LORO-463631 format. One record per residue (C-alpha): x, y, z; residue in one letter; residue number from 1. Coordinates in pm, whole numbers, padded with zeros to 5 digits, always signed. Each point is the difference from the previous one (the first is absolute). Layout:
REM residues N
+--------+--------+--------+------+------+
!      x !      y !      z ! resn ! resi !
+--------+--------+--------+------+------+
!      X !      Y !      Z !    a !  NUM !
...
+--------+--------+--------+------+------+
REM end
This chain:
REM residues 425
+--------+--------+--------+------+------+
!      x !      y !      z ! resn ! resi !
+--------+--------+--------+------+------+
! -02514 ! +07674 ! +11430 !    m !    1 !
! +00277 ! +00066 ! +00309 !    r !    2 !
! -00194 ! +00326 ! -00041 !    t !    3 !
! -00341 ! -00191 ! +00063 !    r !    4 !
! +00148 ! -00241 ! +00304 !    v !    5 !
! +00120 ! +00308 ! +00169 !    f !    6 !
! -00314 ! +00160 ! +00006 !    l !    7 !
! -00210 ! -00270 ! +00057 !    l !    8 !
! +00241 ! -00067 ! +00327 !    a !    9 !
! -00002 ! +00348 ! +00086 !    l !   10 !
! -00378 ! +00012 ! -00007 !    v !   11 !
! -00028 ! -00286 ! +00238 !    g !   12 !
! +00247 ! +00161 ! +00247 !    v !   13 !
! -00220 ! +00287 ! +00005 !    l !   14 !
! -00276 ! -00251 ! +00113 !    l !   15 !
! +00228 ! -00163 ! +00242 !    v !   16 !
! +00152 ! +00339 ! +00178 !    c !   17 !
! -00376 ! +00175 ! -00079 !    l !   18 !
! -00072 ! -00001 ! +00404 !    p !   19 !
! +00315 ! +00195 ! +00082 !    l !   20 !
! -00142 ! +00246 ! -00122 !    f !   21 !
! -00169 ! +00261 ! +00117 !    a !   22 !
! -00404 ! +00091 ! -00140 !    v !   23 !
! +00018 ! +00348 ! -00113 !    e !   24 !
! -00234 ! +00235 ! +00189 !    e !   25 !
! -00227 ! +00243 ! -00182 !    k !   26 !
! -00337 ! +00161 ! -00001 !    p !   27 !
! -00309 ! -00260 ! -00106 !    f !   28 !
! -00090 ! +00175 ! -00323 !    s !   29 !
! -00304 ! +00024 ! -00129 !    l !   30 !
! -00183 ! +00089 ! -00377 !    g !   31 !
! -00282 ! +00105 ! -00078 !    i !   32 !
! -00132 ! -00069 ! -00362 !    f !   33 !
! -00353 ! +00068 ! -00176 !    s !   34 !
! -00133 ! -00154 ! -00254 !    f !   35 !
! -00228 ! +00271 ! -00141 !    q !   36 !
! +00147 ! +00316 ! -00137 !    d !   37 !
! -00228 ! +00259 ! +00209 !    d !   38 !
! +00123 ! -00140 ! +00340 !    s !   39 !
! +00281 ! +00277 ! +00122 !    s !   40 !
! -00222 ! +00112 ! +00246 !    s !   41 !
! -00093 ! -00284 ! +00177 !    l !   42 !
! +00364 ! -00104 ! -00055 !    l !   43 !
! +00110 ! +00300 ! +00219 !    q !   44 !
! -00327 ! -00090 ! +00281 !    v !   45 !
! +00202 ! -00392 ! +00011 !    v !   46 !
! +00329 ! +00184 ! +00043 !    e !   47 !
! -00124 ! +00204 ! +00289 !    d !   48 !
! -00139 ! -00289 ! +00147 !    a !   49 !
! +00264 ! -00208 ! +00031 !    g !   50 !
! +00272 ! +00290 ! +00092 !    t !   51 !
! -00271 ! +00067 ! +00294 !    t !   52 !
! -00122 ! -00308 ! +00098 !    y !   53 !
! +00231 ! -00266 ! -00113 !    a !   54 !
! +00352 ! +00122 ! +00014 !    n !   55 !
! +00159 ! -00275 ! +00230 !    q !   56 !
! +00043 ! -00353 ! -00141 !    f !   57 !
! -00001 ! -00317 ! +00218 !    i !   58 !
! +00186 ! -00260 ! -00117 !    v !   59 !
! -00206 ! -00287 ! +00025 !    p !   60 !
! +00163 ! -00261 ! -00118 !    s !   61 !
! +00340 ! -00248 ! -00078 !    e !   62 !
! -00177 ! +00064 ! -00417 !    a !   63 !
! +00082 ! +00348 ! +00012 !    y !   64 !
! +00316 ! -00101 ! +00207 !    n !   65 !
! +00120 ! -00267 ! -00300 !    n !   66 !
! -00141 ! +00240 ! -00275 !    y !   67 !
! +00265 ! +00257 ! +00085 !    l !   68 !
! +00325 ! -00248 ! +00042 !    i !   69 !
! -00099 ! -00138 ! -00309 !    e !   70 !
! -00029 ! +00391 ! -00136 !    r !   71 !
! +00325 ! +00072 ! +00141 !    q !   72 !
! +00128 ! -00328 ! -00146 !    r !   73 !
! -00127 ! +00080 ! -00353 !    k !   74 !
! +00193 ! +00358 ! +00071 !    e !   75 !
! +00366 ! -00160 ! +00074 !    i !   76 !
! +00008 ! -00230 ! -00244 !    e !   77 !
! -00117 ! +00268 ! -00273 !    r !   78 !
! +00256 ! +00215 ! +00124 !    s !   79 !
! +00284 ! -00274 ! -00041 !    m !   80 !
! -00115 ! -00121 ! -00278 !    l !   81 !
! +00046 ! +00338 ! -00192 !    q !   82 !
! +00308 ! +00079 ! +00167 !    g !   83 !
! +00161 ! -00367 ! -00207 !    i !   84 !
! -00150 ! +00114 ! -00242 !    s !   85 !
! +00143 ! +00333 ! -00020 !    s !   86 !
! +00300 ! -00157 ! +00077 !    a !   87 !
! +00042 ! -00215 ! -00237 !    y !   88 !
! -00158 ! +00230 ! -00292 !    a !   89 !
! +00334 ! +00231 ! +00112 !    s !   90 !
! +00231 ! -00286 ! +00006 !    k !   91 !
! +00103 ! +00113 ! +00344 !    s !   92 !
! +00132 ! -00293 ! +00238 !    a !   93 !
! +00014 ! +00274 ! +00289 !    k !   94 !
! -00331 ! +00070 ! -00006 !    d !   95 !
! -00085 ! -00365 ! -00058 !    l !   96 !
! +00159 ! -00065 ! +00308 !    e !   97 !
! -00209 ! +00293 ! +00192 !    k !   98 !
! -00303 ! -00059 ! -00154 !    a !   99 !
! +00018 ! -00429 ! +00118 !    r !  100 !
! +00046 ! +00117 ! +00328 !    e !  101 !
! -00234 ! -00061 ! +00221 !    m !  102 !
! -00225 ! +00317 ! +00190 !    p !  103 !
! +00081 ! +00095 ! +00337 !    p !  104 !
! -00186 ! -00216 ! +00236 !    q !  105 !
! -00251 ! +00217 ! +00250 !    i !  106 !
! -00219 ! -00085 ! +00227 !    r !  107 !
! -00341 ! +00168 ! +00101 !    g !  108 !
! -00367 ! -00051 ! +00078 !    t !  109 !
! -00300 ! +00111 ! -00119 !    l !  110 !
! -00232 ! +00224 ! +00219 !    s !  111 !
! -00346 ! -00111 ! +00092 !    d !  112 !
! -00185 ! +00303 ! -00151 !    r !  113 !
! +00116 ! +00183 ! -00345 !    l !  114 !
! -00108 ! +00367 ! -00133 !    p !  115 !
! -00211 ! -00024 ! -00257 !    v !  116 !
! +00086 ! +00231 ! -00327 !    t !  117 !
! -00286 ! +00062 ! -00230 !    y !  118 !
! -00005 ! +00085 ! -00364 !    r !  119 !
! -00252 ! +00069 ! -00316 !    q !  120 !
! +00100 ! -00172 ! -00293 !    i !  121 !
! -00115 ! +00206 ! -00313 !    p !  122 !
! -00289 ! -00165 ! -00243 !    y !  123 !
! +00163 ! -00213 ! -00290 !    q !  124 !
! -00318 ! -00146 ! -00226 !    k !  125 !
! +00230 ! -00302 ! -00036 !    g !  126 !
! +00112 ! -00073 ! +00337 !    f !  127 !
! -00372 ! +00029 ! +00110 !    a !  128 !
! -00131 ! -00271 ! -00253 !    k !  129 !
! +00318 ! -00217 ! +00050 !    l !  130 !
! -00027 ! +00026 ! +00419 !    l !  131 !
! -00403 ! -00010 ! -00021 !    a !  132 !
! -00027 ! -00333 ! -00232 !    s !  133 !
! +00306 ! -00181 ! +00128 !    y !  134 !
! +00069 ! +00013 ! +00406 !    p !  135 !
! +00324 ! -00223 ! -00089 !    d !  136 !
! +00159 ! +00335 ! -00169 !    a !  137 !
! -00033 ! +00213 ! +00338 !    r !  138 !
! +00280 ! -00172 ! +00169 !    s !  139 !
! +00210 ! +00096 ! -00366 !    w !  140 !
! -00117 ! +00314 ! +00061 !    f !  141 !
! +00038 ! +00062 ! +00349 !    a !  142 !
! +00403 ! -00146 ! -00023 !    s !  143 !
! -00047 ! +00288 ! -00289 !    q !  144 !
! -00082 ! +00297 ! +00171 !    e !  145 !
! +00237 ! -00139 ! +00384 !    k !  146 !
! -00322 ! -00046 ! +00204 !    l !  147 !
! -00137 ! -00236 ! +00254 !    d !  148 !
! -00326 ! +00023 ! -00045 !    a !  149 !
! -00297 ! +00109 ! -00212 !    l !  150 !
! -00369 ! +00242 ! +00014 !    v !  151 !
! -00166 ! -00067 ! -00269 !    l !  152 !
! -00268 ! +00193 ! -00074 !    i !  153 !
! -00305 ! -00077 ! -00201 !    n !  154 !
! -00330 ! +00300 ! -00078 !    t !  155 !
! -00301 ! -00133 ! -00148 !    t !  156 !
! -00305 ! +00102 ! -00011 !    k !  157 !
! -00303 ! -00128 ! +00137 !    l !  158 !
! -00362 ! +00137 ! -00095 !    a !  159 !
! +00118 ! +00405 ! +00016 !    s !  160 !
! +00256 ! -00070 ! +00279 !    n !  161 !
! +00347 ! -00046 ! +00022 !    d !  162 !
! +00157 ! -00350 ! +00137 !    r !  163 !
! +00307 ! +00041 ! +00127 !    i !  164 !
! +00235 ! -00363 ! +00091 !    r !  165 !
! +00316 ! +00002 ! +00099 !    l !  166 !
! +00241 ! -00339 ! -00024 !    y !  167 !
! +00302 ! -00052 ! +00191 !    w !  168 !
! +00265 ! -00244 ! -00140 !    y !  169 !
! +00346 ! -00090 ! +00214 !    e !  170 !
! +00289 ! -00108 ! -00245 !    i !  171 !
! +00181 ! -00201 ! +00270 !    f !  172 !
! -00376 ! -00239 ! +00064 !    s !  173 !
! -00087 ! +00099 ! -00427 !    d !  174 !
! -00384 ! +00037 ! +00158 !    t !  175 !
! -00283 ! +00222 ! -00111 !    t !  176 !
! -00244 ! +00123 ! +00284 !    t !  177 !
! -00315 ! +00169 ! -00064 !    l !  178 !
! +00080 ! +00323 ! +00331 !    i !  179 !
! -00283 ! +00225 ! -00069 !    f !  180 !
! -00333 ! -00032 ! -00205 !    d !  181 !
! -00250 ! +00348 ! +00043 !    r !  182 !
! -00284 ! +00124 ! -00220 !    v !  183 !
! +00011 ! +00410 ! +00003 !    l !  184 !
! -00374 ! +00126 ! +00042 !    v !  185 !
! -00002 ! +00378 ! +00102 !    n !  186 !
! +00383 ! -00043 ! +00143 !    r !  187 !
! +00291 ! +00120 ! -00123 !    t !  188 !
! +00358 ! -00213 ! -00035 !    t !  189 !
! +00164 ! +00234 ! +00246 !    l !  190 !
! -00298 ! -00072 ! +00247 !    d !  191 !
! +00159 ! -00344 ! -00002 !    m !  192 !
! +00356 ! +00045 ! +00099 !    q !  193 !
! -00051 ! -00149 ! +00373 !    e !  194 !
! -00136 ! -00324 ! -00171 !    e !  195 !
! +00268 ! +00000 ! -00313 !    i !  196 !
! +00232 ! +00034 ! +00345 !    g !  197 !
! -00140 ! -00297 ! +00194 !    r !  198 !
! +00015 ! -00237 ! -00308 !    a !  199 !
! +00329 ! +00083 ! -00051 !    l !  200 !
! +00117 ! -00031 ! +00368 !    l !  201 !
! -00162 ! -00321 ! +00009 !    a !  202 !
! +00282 ! -00112 ! -00238 !    k !  203 !
! +00275 ! +00145 ! +00099 !    t !  204 !
! -00043 ! -00008 ! +00438 !    a !  205 !
! -00127 ! -00362 ! -00087 !    g !  206 !
! -00320 ! -00142 ! +00238 !    p !  207 !
! +00157 ! +00094 ! +00334 !    k !  208 !
! +00030 ! +00387 ! +00007 !    y !  209 !
! -00218 ! +00271 ! +00051 !    g !  210 !
! +00041 ! +00419 ! -00083 !    l !  211 !
! +00005 ! +00177 ! +00278 !    l !  212 !
! -00079 ! +00421 ! -00060 !    i !  213 !
! +00052 ! +00249 ! +00212 !    f !  214 !
! -00262 ! +00321 ! -00090 !    d !  215 !
! +00154 ! +00288 ! +00033 !    n !  216 !
! +00331 ! -00079 ! +00155 !    y !  217 !
! +00281 ! +00216 ! +00093 !    t !  218 !
! +00374 ! -00039 ! +00153 !    s !  219 !
! -00212 ! +00145 ! +00348 !    s !  220 !
! -00228 ! -00290 ! +00012 !    i !  221 !
! +00170 ! -00285 ! +00243 !    r !  222 !
! -00114 ! -00345 ! -00120 !    i !  223 !
! +00051 ! -00317 ! +00189 !    d !  224 !
! -00168 ! -00329 ! -00103 !    i !  225 !
! -00062 ! -00223 ! +00274 !    n !  226 !
! +00309 ! +00201 ! +00203 !    s !  227 !
! +00237 ! -00052 ! -00259 !    e !  228 !
! +00120 ! +00416 ! -00124 !    p !  229 !
! -00144 ! -00018 ! -00399 !    l !  230 !
! +00132 ! +00293 ! -00251 !    v !  231 !
! -00190 ! -00061 ! -00305 !    p !  232 !
! +00154 ! +00051 ! -00323 !    k !  233 !
! -00176 ! +00226 ! -00176 !    g !  234 !
! -00281 ! -00044 ! +00201 !    g !  235 !
! -00077 ! -00370 ! -00036 !    q !  236 !
! +00148 ! -00305 ! +00129 !    e !  237 !
! -00052 ! -00363 ! -00132 !    l !  238 !
! -00083 ! -00276 ! +00245 !    l !  239 !
! -00119 ! -00331 ! +00060 !    p !  240 !
! -00365 ! -00091 ! +00045 !    f !  241 !
! -00109 ! -00071 ! +00342 !    g !  242 !
! -00113 ! +00279 ! +00293 !    d !  243 !
! +00205 ! +00368 ! +00036 !    y !  244 !
! -00077 ! +00218 ! +00324 !    t !  245 !
! +00118 ! +00372 ! -00138 !    i !  246 !
! +00089 ! +00262 ! +00231 !    s !  247 !
! +00011 ! +00335 ! -00125 !    l !  248 !
! +00165 ! +00287 ! +00233 !    g !  249 !
! +00278 ! +00295 ! -00036 !    g !  250 !
! +00076 ! +00299 ! +00275 !    e !  251 !
! -00281 ! +00208 ! -00183 !    l !  252 !
! -00295 ! -00244 ! -00015 !    y !  253 !
! -00208 ! -00189 ! +00207 !    v !  254 !
! +00100 ! -00380 ! -00044 !    p !  255 !
! -00331 ! -00246 ! -00191 !    a !  256 !
! +00047 ! -00366 ! -00005 !    q !  257 !
! -00144 ! -00176 ! -00298 !    i !  258 !
! -00016 ! -00398 ! -00034 !    e !  259 !
! -00063 ! -00159 ! -00343 !    i !  260 !
! -00043 ! -00310 ! -00168 !    s !  261 !
! +00265 ! +00025 ! -00299 !    l !  262 !
! -00078 ! -00256 ! -00300 !    l !  263 !
! +00181 ! -00158 ! -00303 !    p !  264 !
! +00031 ! +00227 ! -00241 !    n !  265 !
! -00221 ! +00287 ! +00122 !    t !  266 !
! +00135 ! +00356 ! +00055 !    i !  267 !
! -00171 ! +00084 ! +00333 !    a !  268 !
! -00003 ! +00413 ! +00046 !    h !  269 !
! +00078 ! +00121 ! +00353 !    v !  270 !
! -00070 ! +00419 ! +00058 !    s !  271 !
! +00327 ! +00156 ! +00162 !    s !  272 !
! -00182 ! +00306 ! +00112 !    t !  273 !
! -00005 ! +00050 ! +00328 !    l !  274 !
! -00133 ! +00253 ! +00281 !    e !  275 !
! +00238 ! +00276 ! +00104 !    r !  276 !
! +00074 ! -00054 ! +00343 !    a !  277 !
! -00087 ! +00285 ! +00291 !    e !  278 !
! +00379 ! +00044 ! +00134 !    l !  279 !
! -00053 ! +00346 ! +00204 !    g !  280 !
! +00153 ! +00341 ! -00084 !    d !  281 !
! +00300 ! +00152 ! -00168 !    i !  282 !
! +00037 ! +00295 ! +00213 !    l !  283 !
! +00286 ! +00262 ! -00217 !    l !  284 !
! +00175 ! +00252 ! +00221 !    s !  285 !
! +00248 ! +00296 ! -00110 !    s !  286 !
! +00240 ! +00116 ! +00167 !    t !  287 !
! +00029 ! +00339 ! -00111 !    l !  288 !
! -00380 ! +00084 ! +00049 !    g !  289 !
! -00311 ! +00060 ! -00217 !    k !  290 !
! +00063 ! -00121 ! -00365 !    v !  291 !
! -00238 ! -00072 ! -00244 !    q !  292 !
! -00074 ! -00368 ! -00070 !    w !  293 !
! -00044 ! -00207 ! -00333 !    f !  294 !
! -00122 ! -00374 ! +00050 !    v !  295 !
! -00029 ! -00149 ! -00370 !    d !  296 !
! -00003 ! +00365 ! -00155 !    g !  297 !
! -00270 ! +00110 ! +00203 !    s !  298 !
! +00077 ! +00251 ! +00244 !    f !  299 !
! -00168 ! -00043 ! +00288 !    r !  300 !
! +00126 ! +00194 ! +00305 !    d !  301 !
! +00237 ! +00297 ! +00115 !    t !  302 !
! +00115 ! -00106 ! +00360 !    s !  303 !
! +00268 ! -00119 ! +00193 !    v !  304 !
! -00120 ! -00345 ! +00009 !    d !  305 !
! -00284 ! -00250 ! -00235 !    l !  306 !
! -00120 ! -00349 ! +00060 !    s !  307 !
! -00130 ! -00210 ! -00249 !    i !  308 !
! -00101 ! -00327 ! -00074 !    s !  309 !
! +00215 ! -00254 ! -00038 !    s !  310 !
! -00220 ! -00169 ! -00221 !    s !  311 !
! +00050 ! +00251 ! -00263 !    m !  312 !
! +00383 ! -00131 ! -00043 !    v !  313 !
! +00193 ! -00038 ! -00235 !    p !  314 !
! -00015 ! +00391 ! -00042 !    l !  315 !
! +00203 ! +00288 ! -00070 !    v !  316 !
! +00043 ! +00283 ! +00281 !    i !  317 !
! +00127 ! +00349 ! -00136 !    v !  318 !
! +00101 ! +00255 ! +00284 !    a !  319 !
! +00030 ! +00401 ! -00124 !    q !  320 !
! +00086 ! +00283 ! +00160 !    k !  321 !
! +00123 ! +00363 ! -00082 !    e !  322 !
! +00330 ! +00028 ! +00000 !    g !  323 !
! +00078 ! -00359 ! -00002 !    f !  324 !
! +00046 ! -00298 ! -00292 !    a !  325 !
! -00301 ! -00193 ! +00016 !    s !  326 !
! +00056 ! -00358 ! +00158 !    k !  327 !
! -00153 ! -00265 ! -00205 !    t !  328 !
! -00036 ! -00351 ! +00169 !    l !  329 !
! -00170 ! -00376 ! -00137 !    q !  330 !
! -00132 ! -00205 ! +00247 !    v !  331 !
! -00052 ! -00383 ! -00065 !    y !  332 !
! -00033 ! -00092 ! +00287 !    k !  333 !
! -00215 ! +00034 ! +00343 !    p !  334 !
! +00203 ! +00223 ! +00305 !    v !  335 !
! -00131 ! +00123 ! +00281 !    q !  336 !
! +00181 ! +00370 ! -00031 !    e !  337 !
! +00167 ! +00222 ! -00241 !    i !  338 !
! +00240 ! +00321 ! +00053 !    s !  339 !
! +00105 ! +00207 ! -00254 !    v !  340 !
! +00283 ! +00259 ! -00049 !    s !  341 !
! +00028 ! +00236 ! -00246 !    l !  342 !
! +00359 ! +00134 ! -00128 !    q !  343 !
! -00019 ! +00390 ! -00080 !    p !  344 !
! -00028 ! +00105 ! -00312 !    q !  345 !
! +00268 ! +00155 ! -00073 !    w !  346 !
! +00235 ! -00351 ! +00085 !    m !  347 !
! -00174 ! -00154 ! -00328 !    t !  348 !
! +00168 ! +00243 ! -00206 !    s !  349 !
! +00168 ! -00255 ! -00261 !    s !  350 !
! +00280 ! +00324 ! -00024 !    a !  351 !
! +00077 ! -00025 ! +00398 !    l !  352 !
! +00018 ! -00423 ! -00096 !    l !  353 !
! +00231 ! +00059 ! -00269 !    q !  354 !
! +00220 ! +00276 ! +00173 !    e !  355 !
! +00005 ! -00258 ! +00335 !    e !  356 !
! +00173 ! -00257 ! -00248 !    q !  357 !
! +00252 ! +00141 ! -00190 !    k !  358 !
! +00128 ! +00133 ! +00364 !    g !  359 !
! -00011 ! -00379 ! +00096 !    f !  360 !
! +00098 ! -00071 ! -00347 !    y !  361 !
! +00354 ! +00259 ! +00045 !    k !  362 !
! +00038 ! -00118 ! +00361 !    s !  363 !
! +00035 ! -00314 ! -00091 !    l !  364 !
! +00241 ! +00046 ! -00326 !    r !  365 !
! +00242 ! +00202 ! +00265 !    n !  366 !
! +00001 ! -00255 ! +00237 !    t !  367 !
! +00096 ! -00246 ! -00257 !    m !  368 !
! +00309 ! +00205 ! -00101 !    l !  369 !
! +00141 ! +00088 ! +00363 !    i !  370 !
! -00024 ! -00389 ! +00064 !    f !  371 !
! +00161 ! -00055 ! -00307 !    g !  372 !
! +00280 ! +00267 ! +00091 !    l !  373 !
! +00074 ! -00158 ! +00371 !    y !  374 !
! +00006 ! -00320 ! -00224 !    v !  375 !
! +00260 ! +00149 ! -00224 !    a !  376 !
! +00183 ! +00118 ! +00266 !    s !  377 !
! +00001 ! -00311 ! +00204 !    a !  378 !
! +00128 ! -00170 ! -00301 !    t !  379 !
! +00316 ! +00217 ! -00067 !    l !  380 !
! +00046 ! +00015 ! +00378 !    s !  381 !
! +00083 ! -00408 ! +00005 !    q !  382 !
! +00247 ! +00122 ! -00331 !    t !  383 !
! +00267 ! +00220 ! +00171 !    f !  384 !
! +00166 ! -00067 ! +00299 !    e !  385 !
! -00208 ! -00020 ! +00299 !    e !  386 !
! +00154 ! +00250 ! +00149 !    a !  387 !
! +00003 ! +00227 ! -00267 !    n !  388 !
! -00283 ! +00302 ! +00202 !    p !  389 !
! -00125 ! +00118 ! -00377 !    l !  390 !
! -00363 ! -00219 ! -00006 !    w !  391 !
! -00028 ! +00031 ! +00380 !    q !  392 !
! -00168 ! +00313 ! -00022 !    p !  393 !
! -00234 ! -00071 ! -00284 !    l !  394 !
! -00160 ! -00308 ! +00096 !    q !  395 !
! -00094 ! +00118 ! +00353 !    v !  396 !
! -00165 ! +00318 ! -00188 !    a !  397 !
! -00156 ! -00214 ! -00289 !    t !  398 !
! -00133 ! -00227 ! +00277 !    s !  399 !
! -00103 ! +00281 ! +00215 !    g !  400 !
! -00231 ! +00118 ! -00300 !    f !  401 !
! -00109 ! -00342 ! -00109 !    a !  402 !
! -00192 ! -00024 ! +00317 !    l !  403 !
! -00159 ! +00356 ! -00034 !    v !  404 !
! -00085 ! -00077 ! -00318 !    s !  405 !
! -00120 ! -00307 ! +00079 !    t !  406 !
! -00213 ! +00112 ! +00264 !    l !  407 !
! -00105 ! +00307 ! -00245 !    h !  408 !
! -00109 ! -00252 ! -00246 !    t !  409 !
! -00252 ! -00185 ! +00258 !    i !  410 !
! -00180 ! +00297 ! +00134 !    m !  411 !
! -00059 ! +00091 ! -00356 !    n !  412 !
! -00134 ! -00310 ! -00127 !    l !  413 !
! -00179 ! +00023 ! +00352 !    a !  414 !
! -00157 ! +00306 ! -00157 !    s !  415 !
! -00064 ! -00080 ! -00325 !    y !  416 !
! -00169 ! -00345 ! +00107 !    a !  417 !
! -00280 ! +00168 ! +00218 !    a !  418 !
! -00081 ! +00214 ! -00271 !    l !  419 !
! -00007 ! -00237 ! -00253 !    a !  420 !
! -00241 ! -00224 ! +00187 !    s !  421 !
! -00228 ! +00294 ! +00101 !    s !  422 !
! -00176 ! -00058 ! -00308 !    g !  423 !
! +00183 ! +00215 ! -00266 !    v !  424 !
! -00001 ! -00145 ! -00325 !    r !  425 !
+--------+--------+--------+------+------+
REM end
């Protein structure tokens, strides 16, 4: 009797204290299930459409928030009751006391939009009959699969063509809605991917948003929307419906401006292909007289200077001369002039670099040893009487050697660094 009273009291405490706990923020999980066994390709099309065009969930109302609170309440209640049950079974007073403790109070807020995850659910005949015949079973099925919503696929024959219907079920509002109904006439399911994406977008984003997709988008293109900079993730952006002024530009392109009206639950495509700007010429010059110039792998000329168009960037320039190591330059931005100097072939010898490296390390080692000897002599001189002249000559000698060795090490380091920076690898 005491146990029953305690459990009832515990549930009451949870209900009273529930607002003190944060709603755990998880992705909006959506399951895809077909009533027919031969719809594996269609399931994949639906998943691809959702992942491409409907990958954000806009929290619509208090219904979803209340659903999350109720889900967390049940999880907390189930966890605590399991702990208490285990403590009674083990007859451990310590475990029972620990299980009765309230979880720590965590505060937080839910984002206004969540990422959407899609998951195909393998066909099972029993579940297919249950979900098709008894709509009330969909809540139980979604809960078992830990899903927030379901996309149910029903494929039937209409004359000689397939009729495809998609139903959307929300566990937090317990409603089922027909969102897509098409007959395949001289079309494949893949041809309908964007149409299915629009249907899913209408449910995940709600009635106030549209999807803007920038075709052929690259990071070198700068985008402003209504004078505000935008970096579209994956080349797309989910925006409230309305009129927008889109400015496209970049250092290498002719700017363009587009006026667009984004309607609710629509997918609008904007071309990001821009014309190359006329940016003048780049003058290449050699400090060693005539060299062979290669631009993007093609031989251009043997000369001291070479002029190329800036509109060709980005590009790769290679300068070659007999007896010298070739020089490779990667040009990403337009410039007016580039001066190229080449290192003699003998300076690019790896053996020479290794020899310089060994000389530097040897000089560094000797300097450290001499400094160590100087420190030792200074320490020993303080151990004996100050008037004792035993260590004074050694201190003077080691300090002088240390200074000379340090200068020698610096010279070796400069020689090694210069050789290493010449392009030797």
